[in-house]
C-alpha positions in Angstrom: 2.6 -17.3 -15.1 6.3 -16.9 -16.0 9.1 -19.1 -14.7 10.2 -16.2 -12.5 6.9 -16.2 -10.7 7.2 -19.9 -9.9 10.6 -19.7 -8.1 10.6 -20.3 -4.4 12.9 -20.3 -1.4 12.7 -21.3 2.2 12.2 -18.8 5.0 15.3 -18.9 7.3 13.0 -18.4 10.3 10.2 -20.8 9.9 11.4 -22.9 6.9 8.2 -22.5 5.0 8.3 -22.3 1.2 7.8 -18.7 0.0 8.2 -16.7 -3.2 11.8 -16.2 -4.2 11.4 -12.4 -4.4 9.6 -12.0 -1.1 11.1 -9.6 1.4 8.8 -10.6 4.2 7.6 -14.2 5.0 3.9 -14.5 4.6 3.8 -17.4 7.2 5.8 -16.0 10.2 5.9 -12.3 9.3 9.7 -12.0 9.6 11.5 -9.5 7.3 14.0 -11.3 5.1 16.1 -8.3 4.3 17.6 -5.5 6.3 14.9 -2.8 6.0 17.1 0.2 6.8 19.8 -0.9 4.3 17.4 -1.3 1.4 14.8 1.4 2.1 16.5 4.3 0.3 17.2 2.3 -2.8 13.8 0.7 -2.8 12.0 4.1 -2.2 13.8 5.6 -5.2 13.1 2.6 -7.4 9.4 2.4 -6.3 8.9 6.1 -6.8 10.3 5.9 -10.3 8.2 2.8 -11.1 5.1 4.6 -9.7 5.6 7.7 -11.9 6.2 5.6 -15.0 3.2 3.4 -14.4 0.6 5.9 -13.1 2.0 9.3 -14.4 -0.5 9.3 -17.2 -3.4 9.2 -14.7 -2.1 10.9 -11.6 0.3 13.6 -10.5 1.9 12.3 -7.4 2.1 15.3 -4.9 3.5 13.8 -1.7 3.7 10.7 0.4 1.2 11.0 3.3 1.5 7.6 5.0 3.6 4.4 5.0 3.1 1.0 6.6 4.7 -2.4 6.2 2.4 -3.3 3.3 1.5 -0.1 1.5 2.3 3.5 0.9 -0.4 6.2 0.6 0.2 9.2 -1.6 -1.7 12.5 -2.0 -2.2 12.8 -5.8 -4.2 14.8 -8.4 -6.3 12.7 -10.7 -5.7 14.3 -14.1 -8.9 13.5 -15.9 -11.2 14.9 -13.2 -8.7 17.4 -11.7 -9.4 16.3 -8.1 -7.3 15.4 -5.1 -7.2 11.7 -4.2 -5.4 9.4 -2.0 -3.5 6.5 -3.7 -2.8 3.4 -1.6 0.0 1.5 -3.4 1.4 -1.9 -2.4 5.0 -1.9 -1.3 7.3 -3.2 -4.0 8.5 -6.1 -1.8 5.0 -7.6 -1.7 4.0 -7.4 -5.4 5.1 -11.0 -6.0 3.0 -12.4 -3.1 -0.1 -13.6 -4.9 -2.1 -14.1 -1.7 -1.4 -10.6 -0.5 -2.3 -9.1 -3.8 -5.5 -11.0 -3.9 -6.3 -9.7 -0.4 -5.5 -6.2 -1.4 -7.9 -6.3 -4.3 -10.5 -8.0 -2.2 -10.2 -5.2 0.4 -10.8 -2.6 -2.3 -13.9 -4.4 -3.6 -15.3 -4.8 -0.1 -14.6 -1.2 0.8 -16.1 0.0 -2.4 -19.3 -1.8 -1.6 -19.7 0.2 1.6 -21.4 3.6 1.7 -21.2 5.5 5.0 -20.1 9.0 6.0 -17.4 7.6 8.2 -15.9 5.3 5.6 -13.7 6.6 2.9 -15.0 6.1 -0.6 -13.0 3.9 -3.0 -13.1 5.2 -6.6 -10.8 2.8 -8.4 -8.5 -0.2 -8.0 -6.0 -1.3 -10.6 -2.7 -2.8 -11.6 -0.2 -1.1 -13.9 2.8 -3.5 -14.4 4.0 -4.3 -10.9 2.1 -1.3 -9.3 -1.1 -2.4 -7.5 -3.1 0.6 -6.3 -6.4 1.8 -4.8 -7.8 5.3 -5.4 -9.9 6.8 -2.7 -11.1 10.1 -1.3 -8.4 12.4 0.0 -9.4 13.8 3.4 -7.6 16.8 4.9 -6.6 16.6 8.5 -4.7 14.5 11.0 -4.9 10.8 11.3 -5.7 9.0 14.5 -2.1 8.5 15.4 -1.4 12.2 15.2 -4.5 13.1 17.1 -3.5 10.8 20.0 0.1 12.3 19.9 -1.5 15.8 20.3 -4.3 15.1 22.8 -3.2 12.0 24.6 -5.7 9.4 25.6 -9.1 10.0 24.0 -12.3 9.9 26.1 -15.0 7.4 25.3 -17.1 10.2 23.7 -14.2 11.3 21.5 -13.5 7.7 20.5 -17.1 7.1 19.5 
């Protein structure tokens, strides 16, 4: 572990000790930076890092989803020439060792499951500061989009 990895600071909201580079407190969940002000620069930087780190394995086609912890991309896996979904940890969380450990554990647990209603995990890895999970790419709308279009789902539809 480098000296940079050992640097810490205190969260201004809960006063817990956190990683110096953290953008979100792992204890109280508060964002430590103005998300709107940094999002454009961070998106450009993370896309550049993503292409440099994974460009030899994947052709990134488009962003298909984004949450507070990860971004999901539609990509073409070059070796097998197939469409996949890549779930990539947000750059602001790559220095949070506990989160990264949970991310990789999630991939391992998901990969151990085999069911038609659970997406298949093909690979998990780290390239520099890029932590990613490769999974099946499924066409169609997500649950949020379905609810926007149809409204409240019946019990039968939900099941």
